[in-house]
N, C-alpha and C positions, 0 to 999 in steps of 0.2 A: 684471114681476119673476117669479122662479121660486117655486113653491110647494114645500112639503116633499116632496109626492108626486113632483113632477117631479125634484127633486133626487135622491131615492132611485134613480130609474130611471137618470138620467144618471150618477150616481156608480157604480152597479153596472156599467154598460156600460164606464165609464172605468177602473175597477179591472181589468176583464177584459183591456182593451187593454194596460194597464200590466204586467199579469202575463205576458202573451205576450211582451212586449219583455224583461221581466226573465229569463224562462226562456231566451229566445234568447241573451241575454248571458251567463247562467250556463253555458250549453252551450259557448259559445266559450271562456270563461275556464277552465271545467272541463277542456276538451280540452287547452288550453295547460298546465294544471297537470299532467295526466297525462303529456303528452309530456316536460315538464321533469323530472319524477321519473324516467321511464324513461331519459332521457339521463344523468342523474346516476348512476343505478344502473349503467348501461352503462359509464360512465367508470371506476367503481370496480372493475367486473368485469375490464375490459380492461387497466387499469393498477393492479393491486393493490399495487405497490411504490412508488407515487407518494408515500405518506404517510411512507415511511421515509427519503426524501431531502429534506433541509431546503430545497433549492432549489426543489422542486416541491410540497412538502406543503401550502403555503398557497394554491395556485392554485385547486383545486376548491372548498375551503370558502369562499374569498373571492368568486370570480366566480360559481361555481355557486350559492352561498348567496345572493348578491345577486339573481340571476335568479329563484331559487325564491321569495324573499321578495316580489319585485315581483309575480310571477304570483299568489302566494297572497293578497296584499293585493287585487289586481284581482278574484279569485274571491270573497272575503269582501265586498267593496264591492258586487259585482253582486247579492248577495242583498237589499240594501237600496236598490238604485239606483232613482231616480225620474227617468225620461226626460222631457225637455222636449218631444219631438216630438208625443206624443199630445195635448198641450195645444193646439198649433196645428193638428194634423190632425183631431182628434175633438171636443175640448171647445169651442174657440172658435167653430167653425161652428155649434154648437147655440145659443150665446149670441146670435150674430147672427141666426140664424133666429128666435129668440124676440123679439128687438128688431123685426125686420121685421114679424112678426105683430102684436105688441102695439102698437108705436108707428106702424104704417103706413109703415115705411121701405122702401127698396129697395136695401139695401147688398149689394154683390157682394164676397164674401170669397174670398181665395185664400191658401192656406198655402205658404210657400217658393216664391213666384212670382219666380224669379230670371231671368226673361227681360227684364223692364223695369228696366234699371240705368242708363239715360242721364240720369235726372232729376238726378243729382248734378252732372253737367257743365252742365246747363242752368241750374241755380240758382246755381252758382259760389260755394257756401258753403264747400266743402271741396276739397282737391286733386283734380283730375280724374284722377289716377293711382290713386286709392283703389279697392280691391276692395270691392264692395258685396254684402253678404249679407242677403237679405230673409227675414224670418220670417213676417210678416203683412202682407197687402196688401188694402186695402179701397177700393172705388170707389163713387161715388154722386154725387148732386146736392144742393146746398143749396136752401133755400126759394126763393132767387132764381134757381134752375135754372142755377147755375154748377157745372160738373163739378169733382170733387175726387178726390185720391188720398191715402191714408194708408199710410205704410210703417213698420213696426216693423223697423228694420234696423241693421246695424253696418257701418261703413266703416274699412278698415284699409289700411296699406301695409307692405311687408316688404322688407328688403334681403337675405333669405336667412338671416340670423342673428337679427335682432331684428324684432319686429312693433310697429307704432305704431297705436293706435286714435285715429282723428280724430273719430268720432261713434258713439254707441251709444244709440239711443232712437227717438223717434217723429218721422217726417219727414212733413210735410203739404205738399200742393200744391193750390192753388186756382186754377182756370183762370178768371182775370179780368183785364181790362185796366184798369190804374189810371193809365196815361199818366205814368209816372215811373220812374226808375231809382234804386234805394236798397238799401243794406245796413245792418242794425242788428244788432249782435252783442255778446255779453259778453266775447269774446276772439278773437284772430286777425284776419285781414284778408281781403278779397275774393280769390277764386280764379277769377273769371270770365275766360275766355280772350278776348283781343282788346279788352278794355275796361279803361281806367285809372280808378281811383277816387282821390278826395282825402278824407282824414279831416277831419271837421268839428270844429274846435277848441273850439266853444262847448258841447260836451257832455262832461261829466266822468265821470258814473256809468256810461255805456254808450258803446260805439264805434259812431259813425255815419259812413257813407261815402256820398258822392255821386259820380256819374260826373263826371270832370274837365270843368271849364268849365260845370257846371250849379250852380244855386243851390237852396237849400232852399225847398220850397214848403209851403204849408198842409197838403196831404195827407201830405207827408213827416213833419212834426211830429206828425201824428195817429198815424202808425205808430210813430214813436219813443216816444211816450207809451204805446202799446199794448204794445210789447216791453219797455219799462222796467217796466210793471206786472207782466209775466210774470216778468221777471228777479228781482223781489223776492219771488216765491213760493219759500218754502223747499224745495219738492219738487224744484225744478229745479237741476241742477248748472250747466248752460249753456243759453243761448238764442240762436238765430240766426234772422235774417229776411232774405230777398232778394226784391226786386221786379224782375222782368224783364218783357220784352215779353209780355203776355198771361197772365202767371202770377205768383202770390205763393207763395213758398216759406217755410215755417216749420219749424225743427228744435228739438225739445225733448229735452235730455239729462237724464234723471232721476237723482237721487242713488240712489234705490232703485226700480228699474223695477216698477211695480205690475201689469203684465199680461204676465208671463212664467210661468215655472214656479212653481206654488203649493205651498207646503210642506204646508199643512193644507187639506183640501177639506170645506167645510161649505156649507149653503144661503146663509149670509151671504157666503162667498167667491165663490160663483157670482153673487150679486146685486151684489156689489162690482164684478165684471167687467162686468156688465150696465151699471152706472152709469158706469163708466170709458169704455167704448166709446161710450156715448150722449153723454158729455161731450166726447169728441173731436169728435163732430159739432157739438155746441153751440159749441165753440171755433172751428171753421170758420165757423159762422154769424156769430160775433163778428168774425172776420177780414173776412168778406164785407161787414160793415156799418161797418167802420172809417172809410172815406171818405165815409160818409153824413152823419155828424155834423159 
């Protein structure tokens, strides 16, 4: 856990990073504001009679005023803007470094690691056509030496006019062979290409799907109970689990995501992130032991 002295140092460095981003944003919006004002003045100078004609008198005040108001609001907001990027680029790496040193872990953290996006297609929890944007990626091994990946990500599709969010939360992958094929989910249906699933009618509170012509096994029921317990947690909006060959996929969509931009920075905030990241590892350990009992 972080001490008050460590927090003061981290907070000071973090504020410096935020200030640089804020000044950069202010410069952009300030430039746009100056350009907008110059254009409006230029129109007034070049077309001085426009306000005397009823058919043109409304054009500049309406459209020019609208543009000016938007740019002005952007400039004013930039003065108080709190960017999300420094949290992932600068703050979270320090939290993971502290965990590695204090807890003896070997977490490998990457911010905005958008190279690895195929996990959605492999798990088959969400449409394979979804665009995946990763904010936080963590790799490591459980106590049983099974490799895992944690992705804080958002999955969306767009038709050019509207955008639909299919998932926005934490996506876990545990590399372990459970010798079964199963999906357990609070909503929706399997999206795994080339495999057909049958919904199991004996489950009412949660949706359970088995690969066609396969029957429920003891290990399947253990995972159903595990996901059902997670689904009762009021923190989660939706819960999804997929077991495929060699991997277990778990996706948790929070009602209020606890590990993104923090409005208030205190030593308690930093230690809460420490606990949250460590609890993600403990959850993976719980998944790793589901089929043991």
